[in-house]
C-alpha positions in Angstrom: -6.9 36.0 40.0 -8.8 35.1 36.9 -10.6 31.8 36.5 -9.5 29.7 33.6 -11.4 27.2 31.8 -9.5 24.0 31.5 -10.2 22.0 28.4 -9.0 18.5 28.0 -8.5 17.0 24.6 -11.1 14.6 23.3 -10.6 11.0 24.3 -8.1 9.2 22.0 -6.8 12.5 20.5 -3.5 13.8 21.9 -2.0 17.1 21.1 1.4 15.9 22.2 3.6 15.7 19.1 5.3 12.7 20.7 2.1 10.7 21.3 1.8 7.1 20.3 -0.4 8.0 17.4 2.0 10.6 16.1 5.0 8.3 16.4 3.0 5.5 14.6 2.3 7.9 11.7 6.0 8.8 11.6 7.0 5.1 11.5 4.4 4.5 8.7 5.9 7.3 6.6 9.4 6.2 7.3 8.6 2.6 6.2 6.9 3.7 3.1 9.8 5.9 2.2 12.2 3.0 2.9 10.3 0.7 0.6 10.1 3.3 -2.1 13.9 4.0 -2.0 14.6 0.3 -1.9 12.5 -0.1 -5.0 14.4 2.7 -6.7 17.7 1.1 -5.7 16.7 -2.3 -6.9 15.4 -1.0 -10.2 18.7 0.8 -10.8 20.5 -2.4 -9.9 18.5 -4.3 -12.5 19.1 -1.6 -15.1 22.9 -1.6 -14.5 23.4 -5.3 -14.2 20.9 -6.7 -16.6 21.3 -4.2 -19.5 22.4 -6.9 -21.9 19.4 -9.2 -21.0 16.2 -8.9 -23.0 13.7 -6.8 -21.1 16.2 -6.0 -18.3 16.2 -2.2 -18.7 12.4 -1.9 -19.1 11.8 -4.1 -16.0 14.2 -2.1 -13.9 12.7 1.1 -15.3 9.2 0.1 -14.1 10.5 -0.8 -10.7 12.3 2.6 -10.5 9.0 4.3 -11.6 6.9 2.5 -9.0 9.4 3.3 -6.3 9.5 6.9 -7.3 5.7 7.1 -7.3 5.6 5.6 -3.8 8.2 8.1 -2.5 6.3 11.0 -4.1 2.9 9.8 -2.8 4.3 9.4 0.7 5.9 12.8 0.7 2.7 14.4 -0.6 0.7 12.6 2.1 3.1 13.6 4.8 2.9 17.3 3.7 -0.9 17.2 3.7 -0.9 15.6 7.2 1.5 18.2 8.5 -0.6 21.1 7.1 -3.8 19.6 8.4 -2.3 19.1 11.9 -3.7 16.5 14.2 -6.3 14.1 12.6 -9.8 14.6 14.0 -10.7 11.0 13.2 -7.9 9.2 15.0 -8.5 5.5 15.5 -8.5 4.1 18.9 -5.3 2.3 20.0 -6.7 -1.2 19.4 -7.6 -0.4 15.7 -4.2 1.3 15.2 -2.5 -2.1 15.7 -5.2 -4.5 14.5 -5.7 -3.1 11.0 -2.0 -3.1 9.9 -1.6 -6.6 11.3 -4.6 -7.8 9.3 -3.4 -6.1 6.2 0.1 -7.6 6.6 -1.4 -11.1 7.1 -3.5 -10.6 4.0 -0.5 -9.6 2.0 1.5 -12.7 3.1 -1.4 -14.9 2.2 -1.7 -13.1 -1.2 2.0 -13.8 -1.8 1.6 -17.4 -0.9 -1.4 -17.8 -3.3 0.1 -16.1 -6.3 2.0 -19.3 -7.5 -0.8 -21.9 -7.1 -3.7 -19.6 -8.1 -1.9 -17.3 -10.5 -1.7 -13.6 -10.5 -5.2 -12.8 -11.8 -7.2 -15.0 -9.4 -5.1 -14.2 -6.4 -5.3 -10.5 -7.1 -9.0 -10.6 -7.5 -9.4 -12.5 -4.2 -7.0 -10.2 -2.4 -8.7 -7.0 -3.6 -12.2 -8.4 -2.8 -11.2 -9.3 0.8 -9.3 -6.1 1.3 -12.1 -3.8 0.0 -14.7 -5.7 2.0 -12.8 -5.6 5.3 -11.4 -2.1 5.1 -13.7 -0.3 2.5 -17.1 -1.5 3.8 -18.3 -1.6 0.2 -21.3 -3.7 -0.9 -20.7 -7.1 -2.5 -21.5 -6.0 -6.1 -19.1 -3.0 -5.8 -16.4 -5.1 -4.4 -16.8 -7.8 -7.1 -16.8 -5.2 -9.9 -13.7 -3.4 -8.6 -11.8 -6.6 -7.8 -12.5 -8.2 -11.2 -11.8 -5.1 -13.2 -8.5 -4.4 -11.3 -7.3 -8.0 -11.6 -8.0 -8.3 -15.3 -6.9 -4.8 -16.1 -3.6 -5.1 -14.2 -3.0 -8.6 -15.7 -3.5 -7.1 -19.2 -1.2 -4.2 -18.4 1.6 -6.5 -17.2 1.1 -8.6 -20.3 1.4 -5.6 -22.5 4.7 -4.7 -20.8 5.9 -8.3 -21.4 6.1 -9.1 -17.7 5.8 -12.8 -16.9 3.1 -13.6 -14.3 2.2 -16.9 -12.7 -0.9 -18.1 -14.5 -2.3 -20.8 -12.2 -5.5 -22.5 -13.4 -6.5 -19.5 -15.5 -4.1 -19.3 -18.5 -4.7 -15.6 -19.2 -2.9 -13.4 -20.3 
């Protein structure tokens, strides 16, 4: 008989395609696709039912475009993940649950703050906290990116004639 070397996978990395991490990634992809297709369907609904309203077709068109971008990006990410195989830098089980819960709580707080603070301020605050917690960037980098994104996206929505809550900062 020959001696065989038995190698166990590294801690936290499972080669089983039905591992908890693999199933969590599959659920993530399925949820992103569901949101993307729901956006496409809602955009089409707006286009078909609000065609006679001013700005109805462009508003629905932007929602369809954003939904299609989400679906395309998710599919591209899924293909890259399948080609790459198992991730070498898999998070431990505690981080796999903690990070999405924190991100969801931040999103809910952001939604609650849009009306009283307005789009621009609440977006800058959300981006700053998100980048600081998950990006581990420095304070100046976070401030620069957050402010640029908040004002840039506010300006873009204003150019597209989208009404945004303004809060205490009446711009745009």
